[in-house]
C-alpha positions in Angstrom: 8.2 -21.9 -43.3 7.0 -18.1 -42.7 4.7 -19.1 -39.9 7.4 -21.0 -37.7 9.5 -17.9 -38.6 7.0 -15.9 -37.1 6.1 -18.0 -34.3 9.9 -18.4 -33.2 10.1 -14.6 -33.8 7.5 -13.7 -31.1 8.2 -16.4 -28.7 11.9 -14.6 -28.6 9.5 -11.4 -27.8 7.8 -13.2 -25.3 11.1 -14.2 -23.4 12.8 -10.9 -23.8 9.5 -9.2 -22.2 9.3 -12.1 -19.3 13.4 -11.6 -18.5 12.3 -7.4 -18.6 9.3 -7.6 -15.9 11.6 -10.1 -14.1 14.4 -7.6 -13.8 11.4 -5.3 -12.6 11.3 -7.0 -9.2 12.1 -4.3 -6.2 12.3 -5.4 -2.1 11.3 -3.6 0.4 13.0 -1.6 2.5 14.6 -0.5 -1.1 18.2 -1.5 -1.9 20.8 0.3 -4.3 19.1 -2.6 -7.3 15.8 -1.8 -6.4 16.4 2.0 -6.2 17.9 1.9 -10.0 14.5 -0.3 -10.8 12.6 2.4 -9.8 14.5 4.8 -11.7 14.5 2.9 -15.0 10.8 1.7 -15.1 8.6 4.0 -13.2 8.1 7.8 -15.0 8.2 10.4 -12.1 7.5 14.1 -12.2 10.6 16.0 -12.0 9.6 19.6 -12.4 6.3 21.5 -13.2 7.3 24.4 -15.9 5.0 27.3 -15.9 4.9 30.6 -18.2 2.9 33.1 -19.7 2.7 33.4 -23.6 1.1 35.9 -25.2 1.2 40.0 -25.2 -0.2 42.6 -23.8 -2.4 43.4 -26.5 -3.8 39.7 -27.2 -3.4 38.7 -23.9 -1.2 36.3 -22.0 -2.3 32.4 -22.2 -0.7 29.6 -18.9 1.4 27.4 -20.2 2.0 24.3 -18.1 4.5 22.1 -19.1 5.6 18.4 -16.7 9.4 17.4 -17.2 9.2 14.0 -15.9 12.1 11.5 -15.6 12.0 7.7 -16.6 15.0 5.3 -17.5 17.5 9.0 -17.2 15.3 10.5 -20.0 13.3 13.3 -19.4 10.2 13.7 -21.2 8.4 16.9 -21.7 4.8 16.4 -21.4 2.9 19.6 -22.5 -0.7 18.7 -21.2 -2.1 20.2 -24.8 -0.2 17.2 -26.0 -2.2 14.6 -23.5 -5.6 12.9 -25.1 -8.3 12.3 -23.3 -10.2 8.5 -23.4 -12.8 6.5 -22.4 -13.5 3.0 -21.1 -16.2 1.1 -22.2 -16.8 -1.8 -19.3 -18.7 -3.8 -21.4 -16.2 -4.5 -24.0 -13.0 -3.3 -22.6 -12.4 -0.8 -25.1 -10.8 2.8 -24.9 -12.0 5.6 -27.9 -10.4 8.7 -28.0 -11.6 11.5 -30.3 -8.5 13.4 -31.1 -7.5 13.2 -34.7 -4.5 10.7 -33.5 -4.6 7.5 -34.8 -3.1 4.6 -33.0 -2.6 0.7 -34.6 -1.6 -2.0 -33.3 1.6 -2.5 -30.8 1.7 1.2 -30.5 3.0 1.7 -27.2 0.6 4.1 -24.6 1.0 5.3 -21.7 -1.8 6.6 -19.0 -1.9 9.6 -16.9 -5.0 11.0 -14.8 -5.6 14.0 -12.7 -7.5 12.0 -10.3 -7.4 8.1 -9.7 -6.3 5.5 -12.8 -8.6 2.6 -13.5 -7.3 -0.3 -11.0 -6.7 -1.8 -14.0 -3.9 0.1 -15.5 -0.7 0.4 -14.3 0.7 4.1 -14.7 4.5 3.2 -14.4 3.7 0.5 -17.6 3.7 0.9 -21.6 0.9 -1.3 -22.8 0.3 -2.1 -26.4 -3.1 -1.0 -28.9 -4.4 -4.4 -30.0 -7.9 -5.0 -31.6 -8.2 -1.7 -33.1 -11.7 -1.0 -34.8 -10.8 2.1 -35.5 -6.9 4.7 -35.1 -9.3 6.2 -32.5 -11.3 2.8 -31.0 -8.7 0.0 -29.4 -8.2 -2.5 -26.4 -4.9 -2.4 -24.5 -2.4 -5.3 -23.5 0.2 -5.3 -21.2 2.6 -7.1 -24.2 2.4 -6.7 -27.9 -0.3 -8.7 -29.8 -0.9 -9.8 -25.8 -4.6 -10.6 -24.2 -6.1 -7.3 -24.0 -7.2 -6.1 -20.0 -10.3 -6.2 -18.5 -11.6 -3.3 -17.4 -13.2 -3.6 -13.7 -13.7 0.4 -13.3 -12.6 3.8 -14.7 -10.9 5.3 -12.4 -11.8 9.4 -11.6 -10.7 12.6 -12.5 -9.6 12.9 -16.4 -8.0 10.3 -18.0 -4.9 10.6 -20.7 -3.1 8.8 -22.8 0.4 9.9 -23.9 2.9 8.5 -26.4 6.9 8.7 -26.5 7.2 11.3 -28.8 8.5 14.2 -27.3 11.6 12.5 -25.6 14.3 15.6 -25.2 16.8 12.8 -23.4 
């Protein structure tokens, strides 16, 4: 009986996911509904804030924060909180070297200083799946879904980020 309930819950989750993805359809030229979709589902850089922290004795360090906006929520992306990762094209596993440990279905986003892998859409959230450790895992577009297959690694520095810094 528990397996049946779990299966029913999973079907509901997938139906909800499908409905959300269907709502994300946009048209060109952009109409008002498409503009609303872009504002809700796509992350945009709102403002870059740079300042110096420190004093004349110890020296100053340039601090850079990226204020982004998605779904009328502002997120402070302190670049020190971006987690670098690598992709193994043979296994489709991502590896991070920071002290963060991701578990199944943890929601993550991606950012880059260059071009992202063509297998990743930086406007979408992804879910951790098949972790072999908290620092080595695959990703999926749905909770518990099939892993993304990588065909390239992109260029520049690649980063993972999370929803942990929301400041509404």
